[in-house]
C-alpha positions as CSV (number, residue, x, y, z in Angstrom):
1,M,-77.1,82.0,-64.5
2,F,-78.7,79.2,-63.0
3,S,-77.0,80.0,-59.7
4,L,-78.4,83.0,-59.6
5,I,-81.9,82.2,-60.2
6,K,-81.5,79.7,-57.5
7,K,-80.2,82.2,-54.9
8,K,-83.0,84.6,-55.8
9,I,-85.9,81.8,-55.5
10,H,-84.0,81.0,-52.1
11,I,-84.1,84.5,-50.9
12,I,-87.9,84.7,-51.9
13,H,-89.0,81.7,-50.7
14,N,-87.3,82.5,-47.2
15,I,-89.2,86.2,-46.9
16,Y,-92.7,85.4,-48.5
17,I,-93.4,81.7,-47.5
18,K,-91.0,80.6,-44.9
19,N,-91.7,84.2,-42.8
20,R,-94.8,85.2,-44.2
21,F,-93.7,88.5,-45.2
22,F,-97.0,90.0,-46.0
23,L,-98.5,88.7,-42.9
24,K,-98.4,91.9,-40.8
25,K,-97.1,91.7,-37.3
26,K,-97.5,93.6,-34.2
27,S,-93.7,92.9,-33.3
28,Y,-91.1,90.9,-34.6
29,S,-88.5,90.7,-32.0
30,M,-88.3,87.6,-30.0
31,D,-89.3,89.3,-26.4
32,K,-91.1,92.5,-27.9
33,E,-87.9,94.4,-28.1
34,D,-88.7,96.6,-30.9
35,L,-92.1,97.3,-29.7
36,N,-90.0,99.2,-26.8
37,I,-87.6,100.7,-28.6
38,L,-90.4,102.3,-30.9
39,N,-91.9,103.7,-27.9
40,F,-88.6,104.8,-26.5
41,F,-88.4,106.7,-29.6
42,K,-91.9,107.7,-30.0
43,N,-92.7,109.0,-33.5
44,K,-89.1,110.0,-34.3
45,K,-88.6,109.8,-38.3
46,D,-85.2,109.4,-40.1
47,G,-83.5,107.8,-37.4
48,F,-80.6,106.0,-37.7
49,Y,-79.7,102.4,-36.5
50,V,-76.6,99.6,-36.2
51,D,-77.5,96.3,-35.8
52,V,-74.5,93.8,-35.3
53,G,-75.7,90.2,-35.5
54,C,-78.7,91.2,-37.9
55,F,-79.4,87.6,-39.0
56,H,-82.9,88.0,-40.5
57,P,-84.7,91.2,-41.7
58,I,-87.7,90.4,-40.4
59,N,-87.6,87.3,-38.0
60,R,-86.4,88.3,-34.5
61,N,-85.4,91.2,-36.1
62,N,-85.8,94.4,-33.7
63,T,-85.0,96.9,-36.3
64,H,-88.2,96.4,-38.7
65,L,-90.8,98.5,-37.0
66,L,-87.9,101.3,-37.5
67,Y,-87.3,100.8,-41.2
68,M,-90.9,100.8,-42.2
69,N,-91.0,104.0,-40.0
70,N,-88.7,105.4,-42.3
71,W,-85.3,104.7,-40.4
72,R,-82.5,103.6,-42.2
73,G,-78.8,101.8,-41.1
74,I,-76.3,99.3,-40.9
75,N,-76.7,95.7,-40.4
76,I,-73.9,93.7,-39.9
77,D,-73.7,89.3,-39.8
78,I,-71.1,86.6,-40.7
79,S,-73.8,85.1,-42.8
80,Q,-73.5,85.6,-46.2
81,F,-77.2,84.2,-46.7
82,S,-78.3,86.5,-44.0
83,I,-76.8,89.8,-45.7
84,D,-78.0,88.5,-49.1
85,L,-81.6,88.9,-47.2
86,F,-81.3,92.0,-46.4
87,N,-79.8,93.5,-49.5
88,F,-83.0,92.2,-51.1
89,L,-85.3,93.4,-48.6
90,R,-83.6,96.3,-47.0
91,P,-81.7,97.9,-50.3
92,D,-81.6,101.5,-48.6
93,D,-79.1,100.0,-45.8
94,L,-75.7,99.3,-45.4
95,N,-75.7,95.8,-45.5
96,Y,-71.9,93.9,-44.2
97,K,-70.6,90.1,-44.2
98,C,-68.0,90.4,-41.6
99,A,-67.4,89.8,-38.0
100,I,-67.1,92.9,-35.5
101,S,-64.4,93.1,-32.2
102,E,-62.6,95.1,-30.3
103,K,-59.5,95.1,-33.1
104,K,-59.1,94.6,-36.5
105,Q,-57.9,90.4,-36.4
106,N,-58.8,87.4,-38.1
107,V,-61.0,85.7,-35.9
108,K,-62.6,82.1,-35.5
109,I,-66.1,81.9,-36.1
110,F,-68.3,79.0,-34.4
111,F,-71.3,77.9,-36.1
112,Q,-73.8,75.3,-37.0
113,K,-75.7,76.1,-39.8
114,E,-74.9,79.6,-42.7
115,L,-78.4,80.9,-41.3
116,S,-78.6,80.8,-37.5
117,Q,-78.8,83.0,-34.5
118,L,-76.3,80.7,-32.9
119,S,-73.2,81.9,-34.9
120,T,-70.5,83.4,-32.3
121,T,-66.7,84.3,-31.8
122,N,-66.9,83.3,-28.3
123,E,-66.0,79.5,-28.3
124,E,-66.7,79.0,-24.3
125,Q,-70.2,80.4,-25.8
126,A,-70.8,77.5,-28.9
127,N,-69.9,75.1,-26.3
128,K,-72.5,75.9,-23.9
129,V,-75.2,76.6,-26.1
130,F,-74.8,74.7,-29.7
131,Q,-75.9,71.0,-29.8
132,G,-74.5,68.8,-32.0
133,R,-71.4,69.2,-34.2
134,I,-70.2,72.7,-34.1
135,K,-68.5,73.7,-37.1
136,T,-65.5,77.0,-37.7
137,K,-64.4,79.1,-40.1
138,V,-61.9,81.9,-40.1
139,M,-63.2,85.5,-40.8
140,Q,-62.2,89.3,-41.1
141,A,-63.2,90.8,-38.1
142,Y,-63.3,94.7,-37.8
143,T,-64.0,97.3,-35.2
144,L,-67.9,99.5,-35.0
145,N,-65.8,102.4,-35.5
146,E,-63.6,101.3,-38.7
147,I,-67.3,100.4,-40.0
148,L,-68.6,103.6,-39.5
149,E,-65.8,105.5,-40.4
150,N,-65.6,104.3,-43.9
151,S,-69.5,104.8,-44.3
152,K,-71.6,107.9,-44.9
153,Y,-72.8,107.6,-41.5
154,C,-69.5,109.0,-40.0
155,N,-70.5,112.0,-38.3
156,R,-73.6,111.0,-37.0
157,E,-74.7,110.0,-33.8
158,I,-75.9,106.4,-33.2
159,D,-79.9,106.6,-32.6
160,L,-80.2,102.4,-31.7
161,L,-77.0,100.3,-31.4
162,D,-78.2,96.9,-31.5
163,I,-76.1,94.1,-30.6
164,D,-76.9,90.5,-30.5
165,V,-73.5,88.3,-31.4
166,E,-74.1,85.2,-28.7
167,G,-71.3,86.1,-26.2
168,A,-69.1,88.2,-28.2
169,D,-71.1,91.5,-27.2
170,Y,-68.6,93.1,-24.7
171,K,-66.1,93.1,-27.8
172,V,-68.3,94.8,-30.0
173,L,-68.8,97.6,-27.2
174,L,-65.4,98.1,-27.0
175,G,-64.6,99.0,-30.9
176,L,-66.8,102.0,-30.7
177,N,-65.7,105.5,-29.9
178,F,-69.3,106.7,-27.9
179,E,-67.9,110.1,-27.2
180,K,-68.3,110.9,-31.1
181,Y,-71.1,108.1,-31.9
182,N,-72.8,108.5,-28.7
183,P,-75.9,105.8,-28.9
184,K,-78.9,107.1,-27.5
185,L,-80.2,103.2,-27.0
186,I,-78.6,100.4,-26.8
187,C,-80.4,96.9,-26.9
188,I,-77.6,94.1,-26.1
189,E,-77.5,90.5,-24.8
190,I,-76.6,89.9,-21.4
191,H,-76.3,86.1,-20.6
192,N,-75.4,86.7,-17.1
193,Q,-78.4,85.9,-15.0
194,D,-77.0,88.7,-12.3
195,I,-76.7,91.3,-15.1
196,H,-76.0,93.8,-12.3
197,N,-72.4,91.9,-11.8
198,D,-71.9,91.6,-15.8
199,E,-69.3,93.5,-17.8
200,I,-71.6,94.7,-20.5
201,Y,-73.9,96.2,-17.4
202,K,-70.9,97.8,-15.5
203,F,-69.1,99.3,-18.9
204,L,-72.3,100.9,-19.4
205,K,-73.1,102.1,-15.9
206,N,-69.4,104.0,-16.3
207,K,-70.4,105.3,-19.5
208,G,-73.6,107.0,-18.4
209,Y,-76.3,104.5,-19.9
210,Q,-79.3,103.4,-17.2
211,H,-80.8,100.3,-17.6
212,I,-84.2,100.4,-18.5
213,W,-85.8,97.2,-20.0
214,S,-85.0,93.6,-19.7
215,G,-86.4,90.6,-21.7
216,V,-84.7,87.3,-21.6
217,F,-81.9,88.0,-22.9
218,S,-82.0,91.4,-24.4
219,H,-81.9,94.4,-21.8
220,L,-82.4,98.4,-22.9
221,F,-80.1,100.7,-21.6
222,K,-80.3,104.3,-22.8
223,N,-78.3,107.3,-22.6
224,S,-79.0,109.5,-19.4
225,S,-76.2,111.9,-20.4
């Protein structure tokens, strides 16, 4: 009982005090990705998003404004505390703790603390970006197809696919049936400064996507079909 109360206090402190939930912002993203996403979809209501590497429901989040506009979707992260936060603040979403990859398998996770944007299945990216001691753990990974096929959204196309998994983003794309789920807009991180020669850019271009916006790390691709 005490542990549940402590957990609830931790969640409330993180949302309402640390991240000032009641202080409304124009943008909740790191680089105003959410404003560009809203502009793309104009006044669309009841949209469907999938957020892989969701991290936090309001801090540096690309889908909070969509949720406030009556969108709903699926949020996925490898951190249990991240999912606890989403379950608390977005009970109408489906929130899953797991890794996403190109196939169902056990994967090694590289991280420094339980709630952090800097967690990945890509060891090279961890060694490049992380500072200090790197922790590891093994976790079950699923494909995005498996998550979608076993959800209430199994027959619905994706409006926004948001991917931020620190260097393992390409593997997430490989595990999605594009013909069935046909995302209208994809927001994805590319760490290669020459994005036109990056495997993600080439993959999406081959799928018929057009690059329409870039931030520092995030890039938007629209479905041109």
